LOVOVEX-54738 format. One record per residue (C-alpha): residue in three letters; x, y, z. Coordinates in nm, 3 decimals. Example, Ala and Ser with C-alpha at 12.3 -4.5 7.8 and 13.67 -1.06 7.14 Angstrom:
REM residues 2
<r 'Ala', <1.230, -0.450, 0.780>>
<r 'Ser', <1.367, -0.106, 0.714>>
END
This chain:
REM residues 362
<r 'Met', <0.415, -2.818, 2.575>>
<r 'Met', <0.699, -3.044, 2.471>>
<r 'Leu', <1.035, -2.895, 2.582>>
<r 'His', <0.871, -2.614, 2.781>>
<r 'Ser', <0.608, -2.748, 3.019>>
<r 'Lys', <0.564, -2.412, 3.196>>
<r 'Val', <0.451, -2.233, 2.879>>
<r 'Glu', <0.073, -2.232, 2.830>>
<r 'Val', <-0.029, -2.323, 2.476>>
<r 'Ile', <-0.325, -2.157, 2.305>>
<r 'Ala', <-0.400, -2.352, 1.985>>
<r 'Ile', <-0.595, -2.213, 1.690>>
<r 'Gly', <-0.772, -2.463, 1.463>>
<r 'Gly', <-1.039, -2.448, 1.196>>
<r 'Ser', <-1.091, -2.431, 0.822>>
<r 'Val', <-1.050, -2.054, 0.782>>
<r 'Gly', <-0.953, -1.756, 0.996>>
<r 'Lys', <-0.671, -1.925, 1.187>>
<r 'Thr', <-0.387, -1.686, 1.102>>
<r 'Thr', <-0.586, -1.370, 1.176>>
<r 'Thr', <-0.713, -1.518, 1.503>>
<r 'Lys', <-0.357, -1.619, 1.596>>
<r 'Asp', <-0.222, -1.272, 1.525>>
<r 'Leu', <-0.504, -1.098, 1.713>>
<r 'Thr', <-0.467, -1.333, 2.010>>
<r 'Ser', <-0.091, -1.284, 2.026>>
<r 'Ser', <-0.124, -0.907, 2.005>>
<r 'Val', <-0.382, -0.901, 2.284>>
<r 'Leu', <-0.185, -1.130, 2.517>>
<r 'Glu', <0.138, -0.936, 2.457>>
<r 'Thr', <-0.007, -0.643, 2.652>>
<r 'Asn', <0.057, -0.839, 2.973>>
<r 'Phe', <0.255, -1.154, 2.893>>
<r 'Lys', <0.566, -1.262, 2.709>>
<r 'Val', <0.425, -1.438, 2.404>>
<r 'Val', <0.565, -1.643, 2.120>>
<r 'Lys', <0.353, -1.741, 1.820>>
<r 'Ser', <0.396, -1.985, 1.536>>
<r 'Arg', <0.532, -1.810, 1.233>>
<r 'Ala', <0.410, -1.802, 0.872>>
<r 'Asn', <0.159, -2.074, 0.799>>
<r 'Phe', <0.372, -2.357, 0.672>>
<r 'Asp', <0.355, -2.719, 0.787>>
<r 'Pro', <0.315, -2.713, 1.168>>
<r 'Ile', <0.507, -3.041, 1.201>>
<r 'Phe', <0.815, -2.827, 1.130>>
<r 'Asn', <0.680, -2.492, 1.245>>
<r 'Leu', <0.588, -2.596, 1.598>>
<r 'Pro', <0.927, -2.736, 1.706>>
<r 'Gln', <1.110, -2.454, 1.528>>
<r 'Thr', <0.905, -2.201, 1.721>>
<r 'Ala', <0.957, -2.396, 2.044>>
<r 'Leu', <1.332, -2.356, 2.003>>
<r 'Thr', <1.290, -1.978, 2.023>>
<r 'Ile', <1.117, -1.996, 2.363>>
<r 'Arg', <1.317, -1.846, 2.648>>
<r 'Asp', <1.120, -1.681, 2.928>>
<r 'His', <0.791, -1.670, 2.739>>
<r 'Gln', <0.465, -1.740, 2.922>>
<r 'Lys', <0.224, -1.812, 2.633>>
<r 'Phe', <0.263, -1.993, 2.301>>
<r 'Val', <-0.007, -1.919, 2.041>>
<r 'Ala', <0.005, -2.203, 1.788>>
<r 'Glu', <-0.171, -2.219, 1.453>>
<r 'Met', <-0.272, -2.581, 1.384>>
<r 'Gly', <-0.343, -2.608, 1.010>>
<r 'Ile', <-0.417, -2.948, 0.859>>
<r 'Asp', <-0.458, -3.081, 0.507>>
<r 'Ala', <-0.438, -3.459, 0.554>>
<r 'Pro', <-0.567, -3.727, 0.796>>
<r 'Gly', <-0.344, -3.793, 1.094>>
<r 'Gln', <-0.175, -3.454, 1.096>>
<r 'Met', <-0.352, -3.322, 1.405>>
<r 'Asp', <-0.241, -3.630, 1.598>>
<r 'Lys', <0.122, -3.548, 1.514>>
<r 'Tyr', <0.083, -3.186, 1.620>>
<r 'Leu', <-0.069, -3.292, 1.950>>
<r 'Thr', <0.242, -3.496, 2.030>>
<r 'Leu', <0.436, -3.168, 2.009>>
<r 'Val', <0.205, -2.931, 2.198>>
<r 'Lys', <-0.050, -2.978, 2.475>>
<r 'Pro', <-0.297, -2.688, 2.455>>
<r 'Val', <-0.480, -2.560, 2.760>>
<r 'Val', <-0.699, -2.331, 2.544>>
<r 'Ala', <-0.816, -2.418, 2.194>>
<r 'Val', <-1.015, -2.216, 1.941>>
<r 'Met', <-1.222, -2.364, 1.658>>
<r 'Thr', <-1.279, -2.083, 1.410>>
<r 'Glu', <-1.493, -2.262, 1.149>>
<r 'Leu', <-1.561, -2.600, 0.991>>
<r 'Ser', <-1.606, -2.602, 0.615>>
<r 'Leu', <-1.499, -2.772, 0.292>>
<r 'Glu', <-1.118, -2.761, 0.264>>
<r 'His', <-0.836, -2.956, 0.094>>
<r 'Ser', <-1.092, -3.210, -0.027>>
<r 'Asp', <-0.909, -3.357, -0.325>>
<r 'Ser', <-0.784, -3.716, -0.327>>
<r 'Glu', <-0.434, -3.619, -0.208>>
<r 'His', <-0.559, -3.439, 0.102>>
<r 'Leu', <-0.865, -3.462, 0.330>>
<r 'Gln', <-1.099, -3.594, 0.057>>
<r 'Ser', <-1.427, -3.490, 0.221>>
<r 'Tyr', <-1.587, -3.245, 0.462>>
<r 'Glu', <-1.660, -3.525, 0.708>>
<r 'Ile', <-1.294, -3.626, 0.730>>
<r 'Ala', <-1.194, -3.260, 0.771>>
<r 'Val', <-1.435, -3.219, 1.063>>
<r 'Glu', <-1.312, -3.536, 1.231>>
<r 'Glu', <-0.949, -3.428, 1.197>>
<r 'Glu', <-1.005, -3.067, 1.312>>
<r 'Trp', <-1.209, -3.172, 1.616>>
<r 'Lys', <-0.924, -3.381, 1.756>>
<r 'Leu', <-0.777, -3.052, 1.878>>
<r 'Ile', <-1.079, -2.983, 2.098>>
<r 'Glu', <-1.098, -3.340, 2.225>>
<r 'Ala', <-0.733, -3.323, 2.332>>
<r 'Leu', <-0.794, -3.048, 2.588>>
<r 'Pro', <-0.728, -3.141, 2.951>>
<r 'Gln', <-1.008, -3.137, 3.208>>
<r 'His', <-0.908, -2.787, 3.318>>
<r 'Gly', <-0.890, -2.666, 2.957>>
<r 'Leu', <-1.112, -2.418, 2.773>>
<r 'Ala', <-1.267, -2.457, 2.427>>
<r 'Ile', <-1.354, -2.128, 2.254>>
<r 'Leu', <-1.590, -2.216, 1.972>>
<r 'Asn', <-1.764, -2.043, 1.681>>
<r 'Gly', <-2.121, -2.124, 1.779>>
<r 'Asp', <-2.261, -1.986, 1.453>>
<r 'Asn', <-2.139, -2.305, 1.285>>
<r 'Ser', <-2.410, -2.566, 1.341>>
<r 'Asp', <-2.167, -2.858, 1.342>>
<r 'Ile', <-1.942, -2.690, 1.599>>
<r 'Ala', <-2.241, -2.600, 1.818>>
<r 'His', <-2.372, -2.957, 1.797>>
<r 'Lys', <-2.039, -3.118, 1.880>>
<r 'Ala', <-1.988, -2.874, 2.166>>
<r 'Gln', <-2.280, -3.034, 2.349>>
<r 'Glu', <-2.073, -3.350, 2.399>>
<r 'Leu', <-1.773, -3.173, 2.555>>
<r 'Lys', <-1.683, -3.224, 2.920>>
<r 'Val', <-1.437, -2.933, 2.936>>
<r 'Gln', <-1.530, -2.571, 2.992>>
<r 'Lys', <-1.653, -2.410, 2.670>>
<r 'Leu', <-1.737, -2.062, 2.549>>
<r 'Leu', <-1.941, -2.020, 2.233>>
<r 'Tyr', <-1.916, -1.693, 2.040>>
<r 'Gly', <-2.071, -1.551, 1.723>>
<r 'Phe', <-2.350, -1.344, 1.577>>
<r 'Glu', <-2.634, -1.576, 1.680>>
<r 'Ser', <-2.821, -1.498, 2.002>>
<r 'Ser', <-2.767, -1.855, 2.126>>
<r 'Asn', <-2.397, -1.783, 2.182>>
<r 'Gln', <-2.257, -1.702, 2.525>>
<r 'Val', <-2.070, -1.410, 2.372>>
<r 'Gln', <-2.281, -1.249, 2.099>>
<r 'Ile', <-2.168, -1.000, 1.836>>
<r 'Thr', <-2.469, -0.770, 1.830>>
<r 'Asp', <-2.329, -0.528, 1.573>>
<r 'Ser', <-2.031, -0.492, 1.341>>
<r 'Lys', <-1.930, -0.201, 1.121>>
<r 'Gln', <-1.645, -0.188, 0.870>>
<r 'Glu', <-1.500, 0.124, 0.714>>
<r 'Ile', <-1.209, 0.247, 0.508>>
<r 'Lys', <-1.086, 0.576, 0.654>>
<r 'Ser', <-0.811, 0.762, 0.465>>
<r 'Gly', <-0.716, 0.436, 0.300>>
<r 'Lys', <-0.700, 0.246, 0.631>>
<r 'Pro', <-0.942, -0.025, 0.747>>
<r 'Gln', <-1.140, -0.024, 1.068>>
<r 'Leu', <-1.374, -0.289, 1.204>>
<r 'Thr', <-1.585, -0.209, 1.510>>
<r 'Ile', <-1.791, -0.466, 1.700>>
<r 'Asn', <-2.029, -0.464, 1.994>>
<r 'Leu', <-2.051, -0.763, 2.227>>
<r 'Ser', <-2.311, -0.878, 2.479>>
<r 'Gly', <-2.353, -1.175, 2.710>>
<r 'His', <-2.053, -1.305, 2.904>>
<r 'Ile', <-1.850, -1.016, 2.759>>
<r 'Glu', <-1.996, -0.672, 2.694>>
<r 'Gly', <-1.852, -0.366, 2.526>>
<r 'Glu', <-1.728, -0.211, 2.203>>
<r 'Phe', <-1.397, -0.305, 2.045>>
<r 'Ser', <-1.223, -0.213, 1.721>>
<r 'Ala', <-0.929, -0.330, 1.511>>
<r 'Pro', <-0.757, -0.214, 1.189>>
<r 'Leu', <-0.923, -0.485, 0.980>>
<r 'Ile', <-1.210, -0.527, 0.737>>
<r 'Gly', <-1.447, -0.818, 0.685>>
<r 'Arg', <-1.750, -0.924, 0.885>>
<r 'His', <-1.589, -1.266, 0.931>>
<r 'Asn', <-1.297, -1.094, 1.105>>
<r 'Ala', <-1.543, -0.988, 1.374>>
<r 'Leu', <-1.541, -1.356, 1.470>>
<r 'Cys', <-1.160, -1.362, 1.482>>
<r 'Met', <-1.163, -1.051, 1.701>>
<r 'Thr', <-1.419, -1.200, 1.937>>
<r 'Ala', <-1.218, -1.520, 1.984>>
<r 'Ala', <-0.911, -1.313, 2.074>>
<r 'Ile', <-1.114, -1.100, 2.316>>
<r 'Cys', <-1.247, -1.417, 2.484>>
<r 'Ile', <-0.890, -1.543, 2.529>>
<r 'Gly', <-0.778, -1.208, 2.670>>
<r 'Arg', <-1.058, -1.207, 2.924>>
<r 'His', <-0.986, -1.571, 3.016>>
<r 'Phe', <-0.632, -1.475, 3.108>>
<r 'Gly', <-0.746, -1.179, 3.317>>
<r 'Leu', <-0.682, -0.885, 3.085>>
<r 'Thr', <-0.883, -0.566, 3.115>>
<r 'Asp', <-1.083, -0.423, 2.827>>
<r 'Glu', <-0.826, -0.145, 2.799>>
<r 'Gln', <-0.544, -0.398, 2.761>>
<r 'Ile', <-0.744, -0.597, 2.508>>
<r 'Gln', <-0.820, -0.288, 2.300>>
<r 'Ala', <-0.455, -0.182, 2.310>>
<r 'Gly', <-0.362, -0.522, 2.172>>
<r 'Leu', <-0.625, -0.506, 1.899>>
<r 'Asn', <-0.500, -0.162, 1.796>>
<r 'Arg', <-0.154, -0.300, 1.724>>
<r 'Val', <-0.250, -0.586, 1.497>>
<r 'Lys', <-0.171, -0.576, 1.127>>
<r 'Pro', <-0.365, -0.769, 0.862>>
<r 'Pro', <-0.169, -1.080, 0.759>>
<r 'Glu', <-0.008, -1.040, 0.417>>
<r 'His', <-0.243, -1.108, 0.124>>
<r 'Arg', <-0.547, -1.151, 0.351>>
<r 'Leu', <-0.787, -0.861, 0.293>>
<r 'Glu', <-0.487, -0.632, 0.288>>
<r 'Leu', <-0.558, -0.280, 0.157>>
<r 'Lys', <-0.310, -0.142, -0.095>>
<r 'Pro', <-0.328, 0.183, -0.295>>
<r 'Thr', <-0.335, 0.193, -0.674>>
<r 'Pro', <-0.306, 0.501, -0.898>>
<r 'Trp', <-0.687, 0.511, -0.928>>
<r 'Gly', <-0.818, 0.365, -0.600>>
<r 'Val', <-0.766, 0.078, -0.358>>
<r 'Val', <-0.701, -0.291, -0.417>>
<r 'Ile', <-0.800, -0.543, -0.150>>
<r 'Asp', <-0.539, -0.816, -0.168>>
<r 'Asp', <-0.698, -1.145, -0.057>>
<r 'Thr', <-0.475, -1.371, -0.265>>
<r 'Tyr', <-0.311, -1.585, 0.002>>
<r 'Asn', <-0.556, -1.871, -0.037>>
<r 'Ser', <-0.919, -1.948, -0.108>>
<r 'Ser', <-1.202, -2.185, -0.026>>
<r 'Pro', <-1.580, -2.155, -0.068>>
<r 'Lys', <-1.625, -2.003, 0.279>>
<r 'Ala', <-1.334, -1.763, 0.232>>
<r 'Ala', <-1.451, -1.654, -0.113>>
<r 'Ile', <-1.801, -1.586, 0.018>>
<r 'Ala', <-1.655, -1.381, 0.305>>
<r 'Ala', <-1.451, -1.178, 0.055>>
<r 'Ile', <-1.759, -1.114, -0.157>>
<r 'Asp', <-1.939, -0.987, 0.154>>
<r 'Val', <-1.657, -0.740, 0.214>>
<r 'Leu', <-1.682, -0.597, -0.136>>
<r 'Ala', <-2.062, -0.586, -0.127>>
<r 'Glu', <-2.054, -0.380, 0.193>>
<r 'Leu', <-1.761, -0.152, 0.106>>
<r 'Gly', <-1.771, -0.113, -0.269>>
<r 'Gly', <-1.984, 0.117, -0.480>>
<r 'Glu', <-2.076, 0.120, -0.847>>
<r 'Gln', <-1.710, 0.140, -0.947>>
<r 'Ser', <-1.607, -0.166, -0.745>>
<r 'Leu', <-1.467, -0.478, -0.911>>
<r 'Leu', <-1.454, -0.844, -0.802>>
<r 'Val', <-1.166, -1.049, -0.944>>
<r 'Leu', <-1.196, -1.425, -0.896>>
<r 'Ser', <-0.970, -1.713, -0.986>>
<r 'Asp', <-0.954, -2.080, -0.895>>
<r 'Met', <-1.005, -2.233, -0.552>>
<r 'Leu', <-0.762, -2.525, -0.555>>
<r 'Glu', <-0.758, -2.868, -0.385>>
<r 'Leu', <-1.137, -2.915, -0.396>>
<r 'Gly', <-1.130, -3.234, -0.602>>
<r 'Gln', <-1.471, -3.361, -0.709>>
<r 'Phe', <-1.641, -3.066, -0.540>>
<r 'Ala', <-1.454, -2.801, -0.743>>
<r 'Ala', <-1.706, -2.737, -1.021>>
<r 'Gln', <-2.001, -2.710, -0.784>>
<r 'Ala', <-1.807, -2.490, -0.542>>
<r 'His', <-1.713, -2.239, -0.813>>
<r 'Gln', <-2.074, -2.227, -0.933>>
<r 'Glu', <-2.188, -2.156, -0.579>>
<r 'Val', <-1.939, -1.871, -0.544>>
<r 'Gly', <-2.058, -1.719, -0.871>>
<r 'Gln', <-2.417, -1.755, -0.759>>
<r 'Tyr', <-2.341, -1.589, -0.426>>
<r 'Ala', <-2.180, -1.294, -0.602>>
<r 'Ala', <-2.506, -1.248, -0.793>>
<r 'Thr', <-2.719, -1.261, -0.478>>
<r 'Arg', <-2.499, -0.992, -0.318>>
<r 'Gly', <-2.557, -0.761, -0.612>>
<r 'Ile', <-2.203, -0.760, -0.749>>
<r 'Lys', <-2.215, -0.601, -1.095>>
<r 'Asn', <-1.857, -0.607, -1.222>>
<r 'Ile', <-1.661, -0.934, -1.219>>
<r 'Leu', <-1.339, -1.046, -1.384>>
<r 'Val', <-1.253, -1.416, -1.384>>
<r 'Tyr', <-0.938, -1.603, -1.476>>
<r 'Gly', <-0.840, -1.971, -1.452>>
<r 'Asp', <-0.979, -2.318, -1.515>>
<r 'Phe', <-1.324, -2.261, -1.363>>
<r 'Thr', <-1.438, -1.945, -1.539>>
<r 'Asp', <-1.732, -2.124, -1.703>>
<r 'Glu', <-1.854, -2.252, -1.367>>
<r 'Ile', <-1.834, -1.907, -1.207>>
<r 'Gln', <-2.021, -1.753, -1.501>>
<r 'Arg', <-2.286, -2.024, -1.491>>
<r 'Gly', <-2.340, -1.974, -1.120>>
<r 'Tyr', <-2.364, -1.598, -1.161>>
<r 'Ala', <-2.630, -1.640, -1.429>>
<r 'Asn', <-2.822, -1.896, -1.222>>
<r 'Gly', <-2.818, -1.655, -0.929>>
<r 'Gly', <-2.986, -1.388, -1.138>>
<r 'Gly', <-2.677, -1.171, -1.178>>
<r 'Asp', <-2.750, -0.872, -1.398>>
<r 'Gly', <-2.393, -0.745, -1.428>>
<r 'Glu', <-2.106, -0.841, -1.656>>
<r 'Val', <-1.859, -1.125, -1.612>>
<r 'Leu', <-1.545, -1.078, -1.821>>
<r 'Val', <-1.284, -1.348, -1.877>>
<r 'Ala', <-0.907, -1.296, -1.891>>
<r 'Gln', <-0.692, -1.554, -2.068>>
<r 'Asp', <-0.380, -1.493, -1.860>>
<r 'Arg', <-0.249, -1.276, -1.578>>
<r 'Glu', <-0.109, -1.015, -1.816>>
<r 'Glu', <-0.449, -0.966, -1.976>>
<r 'Leu', <-0.608, -0.961, -1.632>>
<r 'Ile', <-0.382, -0.672, -1.527>>
<r 'Glu', <-0.469, -0.482, -1.843>>
<r 'Met', <-0.844, -0.536, -1.797>>
<r 'Ile', <-0.835, -0.416, -1.436>>
<r 'Arg', <-0.632, -0.111, -1.536>>
<r 'Asp', <-0.882, -0.029, -1.810>>
<r 'Gln', <-1.173, -0.036, -1.564>>
<r 'Arg', <-0.991, 0.182, -1.307>>
<r 'Pro', <-1.208, 0.060, -1.016>>
<r 'Thr', <-1.225, 0.264, -0.697>>
<r 'Val', <-1.214, -0.067, -0.504>>
<r 'Ala', <-1.095, -0.395, -0.655>>
<r 'Leu', <-1.093, -0.717, -0.453>>
<r 'Leu', <-0.879, -1.006, -0.577>>
<r 'Lys', <-0.952, -1.356, -0.442>>
<r 'Ala', <-0.792, -1.688, -0.537>>
<r 'Ser', <-0.582, -1.974, -0.410>>
<r 'Arg', <-0.216, -1.878, -0.394>>
<r 'Gly', <-0.127, -2.127, -0.668>>
<r 'Lys', <-0.291, -1.888, -0.917>>
<r 'Gln', <-0.037, -1.619, -0.821>>
<r 'Leu', <-0.277, -1.326, -0.821>>
<r 'Asn', <-0.038, -1.162, -0.576>>
<r 'Glu', <0.169, -1.078, -0.884>>
<r 'Val', <-0.134, -0.905, -1.033>>
<r 'Val', <-0.172, -0.703, -0.713>>
<r 'Asp', <0.194, -0.602, -0.722>>
<r 'Ala', <0.162, -0.483, -1.081>>
<r 'Leu', <-0.150, -0.280, -1.002>>
<r 'Val', <0.006, -0.116, -0.699>>
<r 'Ala', <0.316, -0.031, -0.900>>
<r 'Gly', <0.100, 0.118, -1.174>>
<r 'Lys', <0.232, -0.124, -1.434>>
<r 'His', <0.029, -0.226, -1.735>>
END
């Protein structure tokens, strides 16, 4: 890495799941190494050198490599030289005219991280993504594919998520190159993928299963990313940090598996999708219908699209529309759901709705 050539860099790239994978990886490696990680997910062109300045006698640097425009990954790679790189997912992201513009451009930009690995490097790749699995065939460096599909070298054969006494727990079973059962204080089937990537990295650097599990036990969900918070009448799942079609679908899966008849899905806009925005919101509404979600509240500029998608998907529940955040708070309070999941891009400021619910305001 620039400034500190003796520090090994583990870089985390992909459309979603980067921050959770970074935090899990750091926590696992900290059981045996001195680790520094990039801080809150703001522009890495500033974040990476700022973090580098904090390095003293650290041995590993876990760097989150988020992009939203062409050419950014090239700049990051002038600052850090990863020896291990993770690709969490490839999906539609930041696709408006001011950012990546299309899925194809996003894939090209993200994949530069993997192509930059040295000959002795290791690519840890989500093999459930068909584009990642296909591109992996061309790689000359060592690679390890992980995921739920049986074609992966490390397969997640089972995952179970629970809320115990208001606290989350996700348990997974692995087979293939890595075998065993591991757990972490998280929820979300997609977080099983983040866990597996971190476990692969731990094993690569020689950690025992006991060390890896100790690291997983210590991790905390990143703020506003499937974070459980109590309300006077139940639990709110705060997933308001950001949103994209893949992330919204993952959130819906969480609610479908955890929630009961008194659960509530609250959706607002996914931003920076450009020409794909209307279709993407329809698809999210349709997916909610296919997962059997009955109670939905929507707020924002794409409420019609979400409602239309829900109807097209055969949804037989009710989709209510709030005109502003104040009305949204009141409507949630009136329903008193045992579990309410809030999902939106951070520009919609649903975190303020969460704060009001947790405080019992109305």
